[in-house]
N, C-alpha and C positions, 0 to 999 in steps of 0.2 A: 461382531463389529463389519459392515460393507466398505468394501476397498473404496466409495465414493469417501468415507468418515474417517476412515484408515490414512487414503492421504492427505484430507484435509487438516487433522492433528499433525501429522508427517511436518508436512508446511511451517504449524504453526509452531513445531517442536525447531525445526532448520532456520524461520527467520528468526527466534531469540536464542539461540548460541552466540559463546563468550563472541567478544573482541579483542582483538590486539586490543593493546593498550593505550591508550590516548597519545601518550607520548610518541610510541613507533609510529601509531600513522600520520603523528605532523611531519616526523621524519623523511617520511614517504612521500604522502599527498599535499596538496593545496587543495583547500575546499572555500567555493567565497559563496558564504552566503547570505548573502542578497540572488546571484542568480542560480543558486544548490550547483553548482559545477563542482566535476575534482577533476585534477591536471596530477599529474604522477612529474615530482621531486626528482632532482640528481638524484643516483644514489652508488654509493661508492663499489668498489668492484669489490671488496672482502663481504657483499651481501650474494655472492652468485658461486659457485661451484670452481664451475671454470669461467676463463675469463673469455673466451669464444662467447657464453651465455651472458656477460654482460656486456659485451661491445654488443652484440643481437638486444637487446631489450633495451641500451641506450638509441638504436636503431629506429627502435620500434615506437618504444612509449614514450622515454622521456620527452618533458616539457610540453606532453599532450594530451587530449583526454583520457581517461580513467574512468572505464564501465563501459560495461554494453547490455545493449536489452534483453530481459525475460518476460518472458508473453508467463503470467501465472495463469490459476485456478479461474475461469472465468473472463481467460480471455483478457485481464488488464494488464500491461507491461510497468515496469520497473527496473532499474539497474543495480545490478551488480560492479561487484572488485573485488577480482582473484587476486586476494596477499597468500604469498606460500603457500601457493597448493591448493588453496579454501578459496571459495567464495562468501564473499557478504553479500548484503543489502547494503546499498546506498545509502539509502532515509535513515538507516541504523547506525553510518558510520557518518553521517552528518550529527546526528545527536550527541554521540561521544564524544565528536571532537571537539562540540556548541558546552555539552552540558560532563564532560570527566564521567559519563554514567553511558552504562550499561542500560539503555533497557530492559526490566524485565517483560514488560504487557507489549501492547503491539504497539507502531508511529504509526498512525492515519495523516494522509495529505489530504489537510482542508477540504483543495480544491478537486478531488476525487484523481487527477491528475496526477497518477505514480511515477509520473520524472522529471515533476516540477520538485525537487531536493531543497528548496529554499526553503531555509529555520528557519520564517515567519510561517512556511505552507506546509510544519510538521506541527501536530502533537500526540503525547502517549494515545491511547488508545486502547480499554479490552477487546476480547471477540465482540461483543452484543453492539457497544460504540462503533468500532471500523464496520460493520455490516450495515449499522445503521446510514454511514459517509455510500452510501453503493448507489452509484447512478440505475434510471433505470435500465432493466429489461429489452435488452433483444430481441424478444421473442413476445415484449406486449405491444398486444394491438389496439389499444385504448388509445393512445397516445399520455394517458397521464398514470404517473406511477403509486403504485396502488389499486389498482382500477382494474378490473378483466370483467367483463361479462355475463353471465350469470344467464345459460340458455332459458332453464328449466321457468326460472321465472321472470323471462325476460325487462330486467335490472342489470341496471350495472352492479358492482360490486368492490363494497372497498370494503381492505384487508392489509391487516401490516402482519411484519413478525414478529415477535417482542423473544428475544431470548429463547430461541428457535420452532417457538410457539406461534404460531401461527392465529392472530385471530381477528375472528369477524366481526366489521364497523356495521357496519348496514348495509338493506341497498334502495337504491336512485334511483329514479327516470332519465336522470341523467348526467354522465358519464364527468361534470365539471362539479358538478354537488356533489359526487363519489370522491371526490382529487379533493376538492376542499376537504371532507370529513377523517381523509387522510392526513393532511396535511398538519388537522389538530393533533389527532393523535402520534403524527408523528414530533411534533412537538414535546408532546404530555411527557409522550417515552422519552426521547432522546433528546431533547433540549436543543446543545448551538449541534448537535452532529446531524442533525435532523438534514437529511437532503432530502429535496420533498419536489427537484424535478430525474 
């Protein structure tokens, strides 16, 4: 197993670790489902081993935004929240707070913005569908998702990855035509999860 594949599997397992109970999360966090923001609630001194730790926590965190931005594989950003010396992805906490459920699948950000944790922007997805909602690669030189230049054939190549398998759709004289073919294939394979740009 390559290091990249192992890292990807480790990241998936990390994102799916069990969350604290919804009841406990509600005791320590306020979540605004419309904006996706989290705020720390006041906490009792009994939550801390030392009074000095409690005082420090009050001064630094009480009633302030909860979460730190983390950059994942591929450069995408998302929030993590540290609770009792463990970190959890904020979108998974949002899901648990709203549905009292530990999601066993991935949580997909519909708009592709990993920092937007509004509940209306979150949906359950498997690895396959979560990848379908990815943005155009920074290395793409055609300007169209799913399209690259085939030097040997001197045509625009449309291709799509489905369940980690690359499928060649066809070659076209115009990049726009190749992209149209990609879009049709994406809608067929991914439905509402298809991101076309």
